[in-house]
C-alpha positions in Angstrom: 191.4 146.2 135.6 189.3 148.6 133.3 187.0 150.6 135.5 185.3 152.2 132.4 185.5 149.6 129.9 187.8 151.1 127.7 186.1 154.4 127.9 188.6 156.2 128.8 191.3 154.7 126.5 188.5 155.8 123.7 188.6 159.1 124.6 192.2 159.2 124.8 192.6 158.3 120.9 189.6 160.5 119.9 191.7 163.9 121.8 194.9 162.7 120.2 193.4 162.8 116.8 191.9 166.6 117.6 195.5 167.2 118.8 196.7 166.1 115.4 194.3 167.5 113.5 194.7 170.8 115.1 198.4 170.8 114.5 197.5 170.8 111.1 195.5 173.2 110.7 197.5 175.6 112.9 200.4 174.9 110.7 198.0 176.2 107.5 197.0 179.1 109.3 200.9 180.0 110.2 202.0 179.0 106.2 198.7 181.1 105.0 201.4 183.9 103.1 203.8 181.2 102.4 204.4 180.5 98.5 203.5 177.0 96.7 202.5 176.0 100.7 200.0 172.9 100.7 197.5 172.4 102.8 197.2 169.4 105.3 194.4 167.9 106.2 194.0 165.0 108.8 192.1 161.7 108.0 190.0 160.3 110.2 189.4 157.3 107.9 193.3 156.6 108.2 193.5 157.5 112.0 190.8 155.5 112.8 191.7 152.7 110.7 195.2 152.8 112.6 193.4 152.9 116.2 191.1 149.6 114.9 194.5 148.0 113.9 196.1 148.9 116.9 193.8 147.8 119.0 193.3 143.8 117.6 194.8 141.4 120.3 194.1 137.7 119.8 195.0 134.7 122.1 197.2 132.3 119.7 196.7 128.9 121.5 198.5 127.1 118.3 201.8 128.1 116.3 199.5 127.7 113.2 197.3 130.3 114.2 197.6 134.2 112.1 199.8 136.1 114.5 197.5 139.8 114.6 200.3 141.8 114.9 200.0 144.6 112.4 202.0 147.6 111.4 200.5 151.1 112.0 201.9 153.1 109.4 201.0 156.6 108.7 199.7 158.9 111.2 196.7 160.2 108.9 197.8 163.4 107.4 198.1 163.9 104.0 198.5 167.1 101.6 196.3 168.9 99.8 197.5 169.7 95.9 195.0 172.0 95.3 196.0 175.3 94.5 193.6 178.6 95.2 196.4 181.3 94.7 198.7 182.8 92.2 201.5 182.5 94.5 200.8 178.4 95.0 199.5 178.4 98.3 196.8 176.3 99.0 195.6 177.4 102.3 192.1 179.3 102.8 191.6 181.0 105.8 188.1 180.8 106.1 187.8 177.3 105.7 190.5 176.9 108.4 189.0 179.0 111.0 185.7 176.9 110.2 187.6 174.0 111.1 189.6 174.8 113.9 186.3 176.3 115.5 185.1 172.4 114.5 187.6 171.0 116.5 187.9 173.2 119.0 184.2 172.1 120.1 185.2 168.3 119.1 188.4 168.6 122.0 186.3 170.2 124.3 183.3 167.7 124.9 186.0 165.0 125.0 187.5 166.9 127.9 184.2 167.3 129.3 183.3 163.7 128.9 187.1 162.5 130.5 186.1 165.1 133.3 182.7 163.4 133.5 184.0 159.8 134.0 186.8 161.1 136.7 184.0 162.8 138.5 182.3 159.8 138.5 185.1 157.6 139.7 185.8 160.4 142.4 182.3 159.8 144.1 182.3 156.2 144.2 185.6 156.4 145.9 184.2 159.0 148.4 181.2 156.4 148.9 178.8 158.9 147.5 179.4 161.8 149.7 
């Protein structure tokens, strides 16, 4: 029985994306002075496509029907080969800080939404009291 029609599951996948993106940004910031370090980015498109593939399910009523089991490849993280400094480091600290702030706002919005869902469930369990 799914109490929220898959909403909690979708929010959980959003939190996983935000966590993966935060990890990539943190690695970029930590390596700001590492020579020849290439910035890492998280592709929303790749992560979204992986989630879409993961969520497909079908009931096979005949052996001739196609099987919808799909392999999920990669995690949506790729390296940026653009160099900006003489030592080969591609980290732009201002851009990374902006991405981190944006991702933090996104993550907090998801947390607030999940909290609201659990608050609603708590209200229903207590009978509206």
